[in-house]
C-alpha positions, 0 to 999 in steps of 0.5 A: 683173320689174325684173331682167328689164327690166335684162336686156333693156335690157342686151341691147338696148344690146349690140346697139346697140353692135355695130351702131354698131361695124360701121356701116362694113363693109370696102370690098368688102362695103359696095359690095355692100349697097345701100339702096333708097328708093321701093320701094313702099307703106311704111306702116311707114316702114321702110328697105330694104337689099339684098344682090345677089351678083355671081354669081346665076341669072337668077331668084334666090331672095329671103330676107328677113332681119330684125334684133332690137330695137335693131338695123338691116338693115345691122347684121344684114347684118354680124352674121349669115351670110346674106350670105356664104351668098347669095354662095355660093348666089346668092340675094338678101337683103333686110334691112329696118330697123324704125322702131317704138319700142314703148318701146325702139326699132327693133322690128318691129310684131307687136302692132298690129291693122293688123299682124295682118291681111293688107293691114292696114298697118304693117310687114308691108305694107312688107316685102311691098313690098320683096319685090315690088321685088326681084322686079321689079328683080332678077328674083327668083323669086316661087316662092322667097321666104323669111323669117328673123329673130332675136328681133323679126325671128323674131317678124316671120317668124311674122307674115309666114308667117301674113299672106302664105302665098302669098308666103313658101314657108318661114321660119326663126324664131330666138327668136320668138313665135307669131303674134298672141301680143301683144295690143297695144303695151302688151303688147310690152315683155318686163317687162310682157308676158303673151306673153313673161311665161313663162305664155302657154299656148293650145291648138293650135286657138286658135293655128291659128285666129289664123293662119287668121283673118289671111287669111280664105278662103285655102285654098292651101298653107301655108309650111314652118316652122323654129323655133329657141330656146335652153333658157336664154333668159329674155328670150323664154322657151323655153316659147314654142317649144312654143307656136309648134310647136303653132300651125304643126303645127295650121295644117299639119294635123299631129299634135303628136307629132313624126315624128322626133327627133334631135341633128344637132349636140351640144346641138341637139335637133331635132323634125320633123313630117312630112306623109303624104308624108314632107315635113317641114312643121315642125321645131323646134330646142332649143339646150341652154344657149343664152340670147337669142343666136341664130342662132349660127355655122352656124345660118343655113346650116341655115336656108338648107338648110331653104329648099332653097337650098344 
């Protein structure tokens, strides 16, 4: 596993270098990204940055966009396309900054017991507080709140959809893992993890039960889910995309057989899982030959379209 650890450290280092290099965006853009302090209950000790476009409706949608390990909210703001899309379509973007270390720094907590139960504490509660703040201070529409993220942020996307199905209407997870994949902090580092070790395999029922147990008694609608993974990803193995599909199709009460498959762009293989009314509840993108490098150009726009914001 030493090569795997080396690959991860190299990836995390490249993210840190990228973030450091863009810490001071162009003046016009920097004025648009604002740090919010005192946003509410914050057991994860997180930082909150928010991008509020100048032109927006009275009650804009809210997108929570989350970085990977070693990154930051400002880094993901500069290094992804969500802010430019927000400027075009008039939605608010929250960029949380994780503070958890888990052996290598700034990862969203998807492993602790507190983070696996609604209202249990840690990062999910902090992010829920950010959403409430945006609703109260920017007029955010509580019926149009969405989550997305890359790597650790993709993992937290699945986490938020499981814990807060009444808050988030949909999510787009890039290079994530199923909810409750990690057994604890010791299981999180990729080089020693059963979750990301390449052999994780549970039944759809087991995955679905994990989500249902996160918020016992909840009987309301579940979020729609979009999933992305590169077929050559060795840091977070591509095989975990199928485990995510099994989890969310089970939660939605859908067959494991897609209702349609297509190739929307060269190298993008898409499976869609629709309900009886034809509404796509889960869709999964396999990006041929891609490593741990998503979202690539154009993918954020597809996620925003899936949310119905374009």
